VOMINU-601204 format. One line per field, with one value per residue: y, x, z of N, C-alpha, C, CB in turn; residue in one letter; residue number from 1. Coordinates in steps of 0.1 Angstrom, whole numbers, plus 5000, padded with zeros to 4 digits. Each point is the difference from the previous one (the first is absolute). Glycine has a CB too. Layout:
% VOMINU-601204
n.Y	(Y:...)
n.X	(X:...)
n.Z	(Z:...)
ca.Y	(Y:...)
ca.X	(X:...)
ca.Z	(Z:...)
c.Y	(Y:...)
c.X	(X:...)
c.Z	(Z:...)
cb.Y	(Y:...)
cb.X	(X:...)
cb.Z	(Z:...)
rest	(A:...)
nr	(NUM:...)
% end
This chain:
% VOMINU-601204
n.Y	(4988:5022:5003:5013:4975:5020:4970:5009:4994:5029:5023:5009:5002:4966:5020:4993:5029:5009:4986:5022:5004:5022:5005:4992:4989:5032:4979:5026:4984:5011:4972:4980:4988:4980:5026:4979:4994:5026:4983:5024:4983:4983:5020:4997:5020:4978:5032:4979:5031:5020:5017:4986:5024:4977:5011:4985:4998:5003:5025:5002:4971:4976:4993:5031:5003:4977:5015:5027:4987:4987:5025:5018:4979:4998:5035:5004:5031:4986:5011:4990:4994:5009:4997:5033:4978:4998:5035:4983:4980:5023:5013:4972:4996:5029:4994:4974:5016:5023:4981:4994:5034:4994:5025:4991:5012:4998:4987:5012:4979:4981:4981:4999:5025:4984:5026:4984:4986:5028:5012:4978:5003:5031:5000:4977:5017:5027:4989:4984:5022:4976:4982:4982:4988:4998:4991:4997:5000:5009:4972:5009:4973:5004:4972:4990:4992:4985:5006:5015:5026:5008:5031:4997:5017:4977:4994:5030:5000:4976:5011:5029:4989:4979:5012:5029:5008:4979:5013:5030:4996:4985:5023:5021:4985:4986:5028:5005:4969:5011:4973:4988:4999:4979:4999:4991:4990:5000:4968:4994:4974:5011:4988:4971:5002:5015:5004:4987:5028:5009:4992:5027:4996:4975:5016:5020:4976:4985:5028:5003:4972:5012:5027:4985:4984:5025:5019:4978:4999:5032:5004:4975:5021:5024:4983:4991:4975:4995:4989:4994:5009:4972:5022:4970:5015:5031:5006:5021:5017:4972:4989:5020:5005:4967:5007:4979:4989:5020:4975:5016:5021:4977:4987:5027:4972:4973:4987:5008:4971:5025:4989:5030:5013:5001:5024:5014:4990:4972:5019:5014:4974:4998:5030:4998:4977:5015:5027:4983:5001:4973:4998:5003:4972:5012:5001:4985:5002:4995:5013:4976:5025:4969:5003:4976:5009:4978:5029)
n.X	(5009:5015:5018:4972:4981:4983:4995:4974:5003:5012:4991:4979:5000:5005:4975:5005:4998:5005:4971:4996:4968:5007:4970:5003:5016:5009:5011:5014:5026:4997:4983:5026:5012:5014:4991:4985:5030:4985:5031:5008:5025:4993:4996:5032:4980:5010:4986:4972:4986:5024:4971:4979:4979:4995:4969:5013:4965:5014:5026:4994:5015:5014:5014:5001:5028:5012:4991:5014:5029:5001:4992:5023:5022:4990:5005:4969:4997:4984:4971:5000:4968:5003:4970:5002:5011:5029:5008:5021:5004:5003:5025:5015:4998:5011:5027:5006:4997:5019:5025:5001:5000:4965:4983:4989:4973:4991:4974:4988:4979:4984:5016:4968:5000:4995:5014:5025:5006:4998:5022:5021:5000:5004:5025:5017:4998:5010:5025:5014:4995:4973:4988:5026:4987:4965:5015:4963:5021:4970:4996:4975:5011:4976:5013:4972:4993:4994:4995:4987:5024:4990:4991:4991:5023:5020:4993:5008:5028:5009:4991:5013:5029:5003:4986:4996:5031:5006:4979:5009:5030:4993:4980:5024:5024:4989:4998:5032:5015:5023:4995:5008:4971:5006:4967:5020:4967:5014:4988:5004:5017:4969:5004:5002:4987:4965:5010:4968:5014:4998:4965:5008:5033:4996:4982:5024:5021:4982:4997:5032:5001:4979:5016:5024:4984:4984:5025:5019:4978:4999:5031:5012:4992:5014:5031:4982:5019:4971:5023:4982:5026:4984:5013:5002:4991:5008:5007:4973:4992:4985:5009:4987:4973:4988:4987:5029:4985:5022:5004:5001:5022:5019:5001:5003:5011:4997:4988:5028:5011:5012:4984:4985:4973:5014:5013:4977:5029:4986:4982:5027:5005:4970:5002:5028:4990:4975:5015:5023:4998:5000:4970:5007:4984:4981:4968:4983:5022:4982:5032:4988:5016:4990:5030:5001:4968:5001:4993)
n.Z	(5000:4980:5028:4986:5013:5021:5013:4977:5033:5004:4976:5025:5030:5002:5013:5027:4989:5030:5003:4975:5001:4976:5015:4970:4977:5001:5022:5007:4986:5029:5010:4990:5028:4973:4988:4978:4995:4980:4994:5025:4993:4972:4974:4987:4980:4979:4991:5005:4996:4980:5000:5023:5003:5026:5000:5029:5003:5029:4994:5034:5003:4989:4979:4997:5013:4981:4973:5010:5005:4972:4984:5012:4993:4968:4996:5015:5001:5024:4989:5033:4988:5033:5009:4998:5020:4982:5007:5016:4978:4979:5015:5002:4969:4995:5016:4982:4973:5008:5009:4968:4990:5002:4996:5028:4980:5033:4982:5033:4987:5018:4974:5014:4976:4970:5010:5012:4972:4985:5018:4996:4969:5001:5019:4985:4973:5013:5015:4977:4973:5004:5022:4984:5031:5002:5030:4999:5030:5010:5017:5016:5018:5022:5012:4983:5031:4970:4970:5026:4997:4968:5009:4969:5016:4995:4970:4992:5015:4983:4972:5003:5008:4978:4974:4996:5001:4977:4981:5003:4994:4973:4991:5002:4984:4974:4985:5011:4994:4977:4989:5030:5019:5020:5008:5027:5008:5028:4988:5027:4999:4996:4969:5015:5031:5000:5030:4999:5007:4967:4990:4987:5000:4982:4979:4994:4995:4978:4985:4997:4983:4981:4997:4988:4979:4987:4996:4985:4978:4997:4997:4979:4979:5019:5002:5029:5013:5014:5023:5022:5018:5010:5027:5011:5021:4986:5032:4986:5025:4990:5029:5020:4980:5001:5030:5002:5027:5012:4983:4972:5011:5010:4971:4978:4983:5020:4972:4981:4994:5017:5029:4990:4993:4972:5014:4982:4992:4990:4978:4987:4983:4990:4989:4986:4983:4989:4990:4981:4971:5022:4985:4964:5008:5028:4984:5025:5029:5025:5007:5025:5016:5019:5017:4973:4993:4973:4986)
ca.Y	(5012:5012:5007:5011:4996:5001:4990:5007:4998:5009:5013:5010:4997:4987:4999:5006:5014:5004:5002:5014:5002:5014:5000:5000:5003:4995:4999:5010:4994:5003:4993:4985:4994:5009:5008:4993:5003:5003:5001:5013:4999:4988:4999:5007:5002:4997:5007:4992:5007:5013:5007:4996:5008:4990:5004:4989:5003:4995:5001:5007:4991:4986:4995:5012:5008:4993:5002:5014:5002:4992:5006:5012:4997:4995:5011:5004:5010:4993:5006:4991:5003:4996:5006:5012:4997:4993:5011:5000:4989:5004:5010:4993:4994:5010:5004:4990:5000:5012:4999:4993:5009:4998:5007:4992:5008:4995:5001:4996:4997:4987:4994:4994:5009:5000:5013:5000:4993:5008:5011:4995:4996:5012:5008:4993:5002:5014:5003:4992:5000:4987:4989:4988:4988:5001:4990:5001:4992:5003:4988:5001:4987:4999:4987:4997:4989:4991:5006:5007:5013:5010:5010:5004:5011:4995:4993:5010:5007:4991:4998:5013:5003:4990:4996:5011:5011:4995:5000:5014:5005:4995:5007:5014:5001:4992:5008:5009:4993:4997:4986:4998:5003:4988:5000:4989:5000:4993:4990:4995:4985:4998:4996:4985:4993:5010:4998:5004:5013:5011:4994:5009:5004:4989:5000:5010:4997:4990:5008:5008:4991:5000:5013:5000:4990:5004:5013:4997:4996:5011:5011:4995:5005:5014:5001:5002:4987:5000:4988:5001:4994:4994:4999:4992:5008:5011:5008:5013:5006:4993:4988:5003:5007:4992:4994:4987:4998:5002:4988:5000:5010:4995:4989:5004:4995:4988:4988:4999:4991:5007:5002:5013:5010:5008:5014:5007:5001:4988:5000:5011:4995:4995:5011:5006:4990:5000:5013:5003:4993:4986:4992:5004:4989:4996:5007:4991:4991:5003:4997:4998:5003:4994:4993:4986:4994:4999:5008)
ca.X	(4991:5008:5000:4991:4986:4994:4991:4987:4992:5005:5005:4991:4994:4993:4988:4986:4999:4993:4986:4997:4988:4996:4986:4993:5008:5013:5010:5011:5013:5007:4995:5003:5012:5011:4997:5003:5012:4996:5012:5006:5015:5005:4997:5010:4995:5009:4996:4991:4988:5003:4990:4986:4991:4992:4989:4999:4989:5005:5014:5005:5006:4999:5005:5000:5012:5012:5000:5004:5014:5007:4998:5007:5014:5002:4999:4986:4992:4989:4988:4994:4986:4999:4989:5005:5005:5013:5008:5014:5008:5003:5011:5012:5004:5004:5013:5009:5001:5007:5014:5007:5001:4989:4987:4989:4987:4991:4987:4991:4986:4994:4998:4987:4993:5004:5006:5013:5008:5002:5009:5014:5006:5003:5010:5013:5005:5004:5012:5011:5002:4996:5001:5002:4998:4989:5000:4989:5005:4992:4991:4993:4996:4996:4996:4986:4996:4992:4993:4988:5004:5004:4990:5002:5009:5014:5003:5001:5013:5011:5000:5003:5015:5009:4997:4994:5010:5010:4993:4999:5014:5004:4992:5004:5014:5004:5000:5011:5013:5007:5006:5010:4995:4998:4991:5003:4990:5004:4990:5003:4998:4986:4993:5000:4999:4992:4996:4986:4999:5003:4993:4997:5013:5005:4993:5006:5014:4998:4995:5011:5008:4992:5002:5014:5000:4991:5005:5012:4996:4995:5010:5012:5002:5004:5013:4999:5000:4992:5004:4996:5008:4991:5007:4995:4999:5010:4998:4996:4990:4988:4999:4995:4988:4990:4991:5004:5003:5014:5009:5003:5010:5012:5006:4998:5011:5008:4996:5006:5012:5011:4999:4999:4993:5008:5001:4996:5011:5003:4991:5003:5007:4990:4994:5011:5002:4988:5000:5012:5002:5004:4987:4993:4992:4992:4987:4990:5006:4999:5013:4998:5011:4992:5008:4999:4986:4997:4989)
ca.Z	(5000:4999:5013:5000:5001:5013:5004:4999:5013:5011:4995:5005:5013:4999:5008:4999:5001:5013:4998:4996:4992:4997:5002:4987:4988:4997:5011:4999:5001:5012:5012:4999:5007:4995:4988:4987:4992:4987:4992:5002:5000:4993:4986:4992:4987:4989:4988:4991:4997:4997:4992:5002:5008:5006:5010:5010:5010:5013:5000:5012:5010:4997:4987:4991:5003:4995:4986:4997:5002:4990:4987:5000:4999:4987:4991:4996:5008:5007:5005:5010:5004:5014:5008:5007:5014:4999:4995:5006:4993:4986:5000:5003:4987:4991:5004:4996:4985:4996:5004:4989:4989:4991:5004:5007:5000:5010:4995:5011:4996:5004:4987:4998:4992:4986:4997:5006:4990:4988:5004:5003:4987:4992:5006:4998:4987:4998:5008:4996:4986:4995:5009:4993:5009:5009:5010:5009:5011:5012:5004:5013:5005:5014:5006:5000:5010:4993:4989:5005:5006:4989:4997:4986:5000:5001:4987:4990:5002:4996:4986:4993:5002:4994:4986:4991:4997:4990:4987:4996:4997:4987:4989:4998:4996:4989:4987:5000:5003:4987:4999:5010:5013:5008:5011:5009:5011:5012:5004:5013:5003:5003:4988:4997:5013:5007:5014:5003:5007:4991:4989:4989:4996:4992:4987:4991:4996:4989:4988:4994:4991:4987:4994:4994:4989:4989:4995:4993:4986:4993:4998:4994:4986:5001:5005:5015:5008:5013:5009:5014:5010:5011:5012:5011:5012:5000:5012:4996:5009:4998:5009:5014:4999:4994:5010:5003:5014:5004:4997:4986:4997:5006:4993:4986:4991:5006:4994:4986:5000:5004:5014:5004:4991:4991:5002:4987:4991:4992:4988:4990:4988:4991:4993:4992:4988:4991:4994:4993:4987:5002:5000:4988:4995:5011:5001:5004:5010:5015:5006:5014:5009:5011:5010:4998:4999:4986:4994)
c.Y	(5012:5007:5012:4996:5001:4989:5007:4998:5011:5014:5011:4995:4987:4999:4990:5015:5003:5002:5015:5001:5015:5000:4998:5003:5014:4998:5010:4993:5003:4994:4985:4997:4986:5008:4991:5004:5002:5000:5013:5000:4989:5000:5008:5000:4997:5007:4993:5007:5014:5007:4996:5009:4991:5006:4987:5004:4992:5001:5007:4991:4986:4996:5012:5009:4992:5001:5014:5002:4993:5007:5013:4997:4994:5010:5005:5012:4994:5009:4990:5005:4994:5006:5012:4998:4993:5010:4999:4989:5003:5010:4993:4992:5010:5005:4990:5000:5012:5000:4993:5008:4999:5008:4991:5009:4993:5003:4995:4998:4986:4993:4991:5009:5000:5013:5002:4993:5008:5012:4996:4996:5013:5008:4994:5002:5014:5003:4993:5000:4987:4990:4987:4988:5003:4988:5002:4991:5003:4989:5003:4985:5001:4986:4999:4988:4989:5006:5008:5014:5010:5010:5004:5012:4996:4993:5010:5007:4991:4999:5013:5003:4991:4998:5012:5011:4995:5001:5015:5006:4995:5006:5014:5001:4993:5007:5009:4993:4996:4985:4998:5002:4986:5003:4988:5001:4992:4990:4995:4985:4997:4996:4985:4992:5009:4996:5004:5013:5012:4998:5010:5006:4990:5000:5011:4997:4989:5007:5008:4991:4999:5014:5000:4991:5005:5013:4998:4996:5011:5010:4995:5006:5015:5002:5004:4987:5002:4988:5002:4995:4995:4999:4990:5009:5011:5010:5015:5005:4993:4989:5004:5008:4992:4994:4985:4998:5002:4989:5000:5011:4996:4990:5002:4995:4988:4987:4998:4990:5007:5004:5014:5008:5006:5014:5007:5001:4988:4998:5008:4994:4994:5011:5006:4991:5002:5013:5002:4992:4986:4991:5002:4989:4994:5008:4989:4990:5004:4995:4999:5004:4997:4993:4985:4994:4999:5008:4991)
c.X	(5009:5000:4991:4986:4995:4990:4986:4991:5003:5004:4991:4995:4992:4988:5003:5000:4994:4985:4997:4987:5000:4985:4993:5010:4997:5009:5011:5013:5007:4995:5003:5013:5001:4995:5003:5012:4995:5011:5007:5015:5006:4998:5011:4995:5010:4995:4990:4987:5002:4990:4986:4993:4989:4989:4998:4989:5004:5015:5006:5007:5000:5006:5002:5012:5012:5001:5005:5015:5008:4999:5008:5015:5004:4998:4986:4995:4987:4988:4994:4986:4998:4988:5005:5005:5013:5010:5014:5008:5004:5012:5013:5005:5005:5015:5011:5002:5008:5015:5008:4999:4988:4988:4991:4988:4991:4986:4990:4986:4996:4996:4988:4991:5005:5007:5014:5010:5003:5010:5014:5007:5003:5011:5014:5005:5005:5013:5012:5003:4996:5002:5003:5001:4989:5000:4988:5002:4991:4990:4994:4996:4996:4997:4985:4997:4992:4991:4988:5004:5003:4989:5003:5009:5014:5004:5003:5014:5012:5001:5003:5015:5008:4998:4995:5011:5010:4994:4999:5013:5005:4992:5005:5014:5003:5000:5012:5013:5007:5004:5011:4996:4997:4989:5003:4991:5006:4989:5005:5000:4986:4992:4999:4999:4992:4997:4985:4999:5002:4993:4999:5014:5006:4993:5006:5013:5000:4996:5011:5009:4992:5002:5014:5000:4992:5006:5013:4997:4995:5011:5013:5002:5003:5013:5001:4999:4992:5003:4995:5011:4991:5009:4994:4999:5011:4997:4998:4990:4986:4998:4995:4987:4988:4990:5003:5001:5015:5009:5004:5010:5014:5007:4999:5012:5008:4996:5005:5011:5012:4999:4999:4991:5010:5000:4997:5012:5003:4990:5005:5006:4991:4994:5010:5002:4988:4999:5011:5000:5006:4988:4992:4991:4991:4988:4990:5005:4996:5013:4998:5012:4994:5007:4999:4986:4996:4988:4993)
c.Z	(5000:5013:5001:5002:5014:5002:5000:5013:5010:4996:5005:5014:4999:5009:5012:5003:5014:4997:4998:4992:4996:4998:4986:4989:4996:5012:4997:5003:5013:5013:5000:5007:4996:4988:4988:4993:4985:4990:5001:4999:4991:4984:4992:4985:4989:4987:4991:4996:4997:4990:5001:5009:5005:5010:5009:5009:5013:5001:5012:5009:4994:4986:4991:5003:4995:4985:4996:5002:4989:4986:4999:4998:4986:4989:4996:5009:5004:5003:5010:5003:5014:5007:5007:5014:5000:4995:5006:4994:4986:4999:5003:4987:4990:5003:4995:4984:4996:5004:4989:4987:4990:5005:5007:5001:5010:4996:5010:4994:5003:4987:4999:4992:4986:4996:5005:4991:4988:5003:5002:4987:4992:5006:4999:4986:4998:5008:4995:4985:4993:5011:4991:5008:5009:5010:5010:5012:5013:5003:5013:5004:5014:5003:5001:5010:4993:4990:5005:5006:4989:4998:4985:5000:5000:4987:4989:5002:4995:4984:4993:5002:4991:4985:4991:4997:4990:4986:4995:4997:4986:4988:4997:4994:4988:4986:4998:5002:4987:5000:5010:5014:5007:5011:5009:5012:5012:5003:5014:5000:5002:4987:4998:5013:5009:5015:5002:5006:4991:4987:4988:4995:4990:4986:4991:4995:4989:4987:4994:4992:4986:4993:4993:4987:4988:4994:4992:4986:4992:4996:4993:4986:5000:5006:5015:5007:5013:5008:5014:5009:5011:5013:5009:5012:5001:5012:4996:5010:4998:5011:5014:4999:4994:5010:5003:5015:5004:4996:4985:4996:5005:4991:4985:4991:5005:4993:4986:5001:5005:5015:5005:4990:4991:5004:4987:4990:4992:4989:4989:4987:4990:4991:4990:4987:4990:4992:4990:4987:5001:4999:4987:4995:5011:5001:5003:5011:5014:5006:5015:5008:5014:5011:4998:4999:4986:4996:4989)
cb.Y	(4988:5003:4993:5012:4984:5025:4987:4996:4976:4980:4989:5007:5024:4991:5005:4978:5003:5011:4980:5006:4981:5005:5014:5008:4976:5011:4976:5019:5002:5021:5016:5000:5016:4984:5022:4997:4987:5013:4984:5007:5009:4988:4997:4992:5017:4978:5011:4980:4984:4994:5003:4976:5021:4984:5017:4994:5003:4985:5001:5016:5015:4999:4978:4999:5010:4984:4983:5007:5001:4979:4990:5011:4997:4978:4991:4977:5019:4984:5015:4996:4999:4997:4978:5012:4999:4978:5014:5008:4984:4996:5018:4998:4982:5007:5013:4986:4989:5012:4998:4978:4999:4977:5015:4985:5009:5002:4997:5011:5017:5009:5000:4988:5014:4985:5010:5002:4978:4994:5011:4991:4979:5001:5009:4983:4983:5006:5004:4985:5016:5006:5011:5014:4994:5012:4997:5005:5001:5025:4984:5024:4988:5024:4999:5009:5017:4986:4981:4977:4988:4982:5008:4992:5013:4998:4981:5003:5012:4987:4983:5008:5008:4989:4978:4995:5008:4984:4979:5002:5002:4978:4986:5006:5003:4980:4999:5018:4992:5023:5000:5006:5023:4991:5012:5000:5003:5019:4993:5020:4999:5016:5022:5005:4987:5006:5005:4976:4988:5003:4986:5005:5012:4987:4992:5017:5006:4982:5001:5015:4987:4984:5011:5005:4981:4990:5012:4993:4978:4998:5012:4979:4983:5006:5006:5023:4994:5013:4996:4997:5016:4987:5024:4980:4981:4998:4983:4996:5022:5005:4989:5000:5020:4994:5016:4998:4983:5013:4987:4991:5017:5004:4985:5020:5023:5012:5001:5023:4988:5009:4980:4999:5004:4984:4998:5012:5016:4990:4996:5016:4996:4981:5004:5010:4984:4984:5010:5003:5023:5008:5000:5016:4995:4993:5019:5002:4995:4997:5012:4982:5018:4998:5019:4999:5010:4977:5022)
cb.X	(4981:4994:5023:5016:5004:5004:5017:5001:5000:5008:5009:4993:4999:5022:4985:4991:4998:5021:4996:5024:4988:5023:5002:4979:5001:4998:4994:4984:5002:5005:4982:4988:4997:5017:5006:4976:5016:4981:4989:4981:4998:4995:4975:5018:4985:5006:5021:5010:4988:5024:5018:5007:5005:5019:4989:5025:4982:4980:4998:4981:4992:4980:4989:4976:4989:4998:4981:4977:4996:4996:4978:4983:5000:4992:5021:4995:5011:5017:4996:5023:4991:5025:4989:4983:4977:4990:4980:4990:4987:4975:4985:4993:4983:4976:4990:4993:4978:4978:4993:4995:5024:5008:5003:5017:5003:5017:5008:5014:5003:4991:5024:5003:4996:4981:4978:4990:4991:4976:4981:4993:4987:4976:4983:4993:4983:4976:4985:4996:5018:5005:4985:5012:5025:4986:5025:4984:5023:5002:5014:4991:5015:4991:5022:4997:5001:5000:5007:4989:5009:5014:4999:4977:4983:4998:4984:4975:4990:4997:4983:4976:4995:5001:4994:4977:4997:5009:4987:4980:5005:5007:4980:4985:5005:4992:4975:4985:4990:5009:4993:5016:4991:5024:4982:5024:4981:5014:4995:4990:5023:5002:5008:5014:5022:4991:5024:4995:5007:5023:4987:4977:5003:5005:4979:4987:5008:4994:4978:4999:5008:4984:4986:5010:5004:4980:4989:5011:4994:4978:4990:4998:4984:4976:5007:4989:5023:4981:5020:4976:5019:4986:5007:5011:4989:5003:5015:5005:5012:5001:5019:5023:5014:5016:4983:5012:4981:4991:4989:4977:4982:4991:4994:4986:5001:5001:4980:4993:4990:5004:5012:5023:4982:4996:5017:4983:5009:5008:4981:5003:5019:4995:4984:5011:5013:4989:4988:5012:5003:5018:5000:5018:5017:5020:5007:4989:5019:4975:5012:4983:5011:4983:4996:5022:4994:5009:5012)
cb.Z	(5012:4976:5002:4985:4981:4999:5014:4975:4995:5011:4979:4977:5007:4995:4981:5007:4975:5008:5015:5001:5012:4989:5020:5011:4993:4978:5004:5006:4976:4989:5000:4978:5019:5009:5012:4998:5015:5010:4985:5014:5023:5021:5004:5015:5009:5011:5001:5011:5015:5004:4985:4996:4987:4998:4984:4998:4982:5000:4976:4998:5019:5014:5003:4999:5021:5020:4997:5006:5025:5013:4998:5015:5025:5008:4992:4993:4987:5010:4979:5010:4976:5001:5003:4987:5007:4995:4997:5021:5014:4994:5007:5024:5004:4997:5020:5020:4998:5002:5024:5011:5002:4995:4981:5013:4976:5018:4977:5017:4982:5022:4997:5022:5020:4995:5000:5023:5009:4993:5010:5022:4999:4994:5016:5017:4992:4997:5019:5019:5003:4976:5018:4983:4998:4983:4998:4981:4990:4996:4986:4995:4983:5000:5012:4976:5018:5020:4986:5004:5020:4989:5024:4994:5013:5025:5007:4998:5020:5022:5002:5004:5023:5022:5009:5010:5023:5017:5006:5014:5025:5012:5008:5019:5023:5013:5000:5008:5022:4999:4975:4983:4993:4995:4986:4993:4984:5009:4976:5010:5009:5019:4990:4981:4997:4978:5008:5002:5021:5010:5016:5009:5022:5021:5012:5013:5023:5017:5010:5020:5020:5010:5018:5022:5016:5012:5019:5021:5009:5012:5020:5013:4992:5002:4978:4996:4990:4989:4986:4994:4995:4982:4998:4991:5012:4975:5014:4975:4999:4975:4987:5008:4997:4983:4993:4978:5000:5019:5019:4996:5002:5023:5018:5007:4992:5021:5014:4994:4981:4977:5002:5011:5017:4981:5018:5013:5016:5021:5016:5019:5014:5017:5019:5020:5016:5016:5020:5021:4990:5015:5025:4995:4983:5013:4984:4977:4984:5000:4981:4995:4985:4983:5015:5011:5022:5002:5005)
rest	(M:S:P:E:A:Q:D:P:R:T:V:Q:D:E:G:P:F:P:T:Q:Q:Q:A:A:Q:P:G:H:T:D:E:M:D:P:Q:P:D:H:G:E:T:S:W:T:G:R:G:R:L:T:G:R:R:A:L:I:T:G:G:D:S:G:I:G:R:A:I:A:I:A:F:A:R:E:G:A:D:I:A:I:A:H:L:P:E:E:A:D:D:A:R:D:T:A:R:L:V:E:K:D:G:R:R:C:V:L:L:P:G:D:L:T:S:E:Q:A:C:I:D:A:A:R:T:A:R:E:E:L:G:G:V:D:V:L:I:P:N:A:A:Y:Q:R:Q:R:E:G:I:D:S:L:S:V:E:E:I:E:R:T:F:R:T:N:L:V:S:T:L:V:L:A:R:E:L:V:P:H:M:P:E:G:S:S:I:I:V:T:S:S:I:Q:A:S:D:P:S:P:A:L:I:E:Y:A:M:T:K:A:A:L:V:A:F:A:Q:A:L:A:E:E:L:G:P:K:G:I:R:V:N:A:V:A:P:G:P:I:W:T:P:L:I:P:A:T:G:F:P:D:E:K:V:R:E:F:G:Q:D:T:P:L:G:R:A:G:Q:P:G:E:L:A:G:A:Y:V:Y:L:A:S:D:E:A:T:Y:V:S:G:A:V:L:P:V:T:G:G:R:P:F)
nr	(1:2:3:4:5:6:7:8:9:10:11:12:13:14:15:16:17:18:19:20:21:22:23:24:25:26:27:28:29:30:31:32:33:34:35:36:37:38:39:40:41:42:43:44:45:46:47:48:49:50:51:52:53:54:55:56:57:58:59:60:61:62:63:64:65:66:67:68:69:70:71:72:73:74:75:76:77:78:79:80:81:82:83:84:85:86:87:88:89:90:91:92:93:94:95:96:97:98:99:100:101:102:103:104:105:106:107:108:109:110:111:112:113:114:115:116:117:118:119:120:121:122:123:124:125:126:127:128:129:130:131:132:133:134:135:136:137:138:139:140:141:142:143:144:145:146:147:148:149:150:151:152:153:154:155:156:157:158:159:160:161:162:163:164:165:166:167:168:169:170:171:172:173:174:175:176:177:178:179:180:181:182:183:184:185:186:187:188:189:190:191:192:193:194:195:196:197:198:199:200:201:202:203:204:205:206:207:208:209:210:211:212:213:214:215:216:217:218:219:220:221:222:223:224:225:226:227:228:229:230:231:232:233:234:235:236:237:238:239:240:241:242:243:244:245:246:247:248:249:250:251:252:253:254:255:256:257:258:259:260:261:262:263:264:265:266:267:268:269:270:271:272:273:274:275:276:277:278:279:280:281:282:283:284:285:286:287:288:289:290:291:292:293:294:295)
% end
């Protein structure tokens, strides 16, 4: 084994995590223990996305922040769509992007609103001079106690955040995206191994696989690739803010073959690869990053 190779079981915090809960979503990074690793000190750019312009939803924290950091270090300018109440996290992400000499446009708004999606797409195009990478990453999930506990209001919030916003953003941006552009959605291990307590969230993540496959077929002749990344258990503000029991938070990710949760920075490489010219023949694919859990 090369002396530079790292043991994937121990390269990140192995857990268990301290007991912690956040009252509601959106969760906040500064309340987490331990703090997630977004690649702030580890990601080294190689110029693979020089000149690209990316719109990342949910880019203020978690996986979205890790993508923004990696994309900036690879040479891309960034626009981040985020909830207004996540402004502090969004500003922190912007500082990290700008520290690497790239632009970061902040787009506060609630993407459950069609108009907010339209506005985010338009402003990102205007401020960045176009968008050639769309990453609909924003997501909502809550622990459910059973099918009889579901409310239509919560179902609609999950579907509008995870699915409808993705469709509207693609509708608004695709007519303006040049050849060589890329759309990368964030699916989940829940798409293939759904948990009853996350039933409607799992449904949306399965639907995003169908979205990527269907849209890849439509947009291939236009020179636009569409793919999905399917994370496993990743330590983000979503986890303590989901309403999981204390034990589930403590043992989060311990049931993977690698024996630990993933960190957001460990996802970034998948998005960089799929957006880059290294993946020019990859479209309609699902790239699992799951710690060994089969997708």
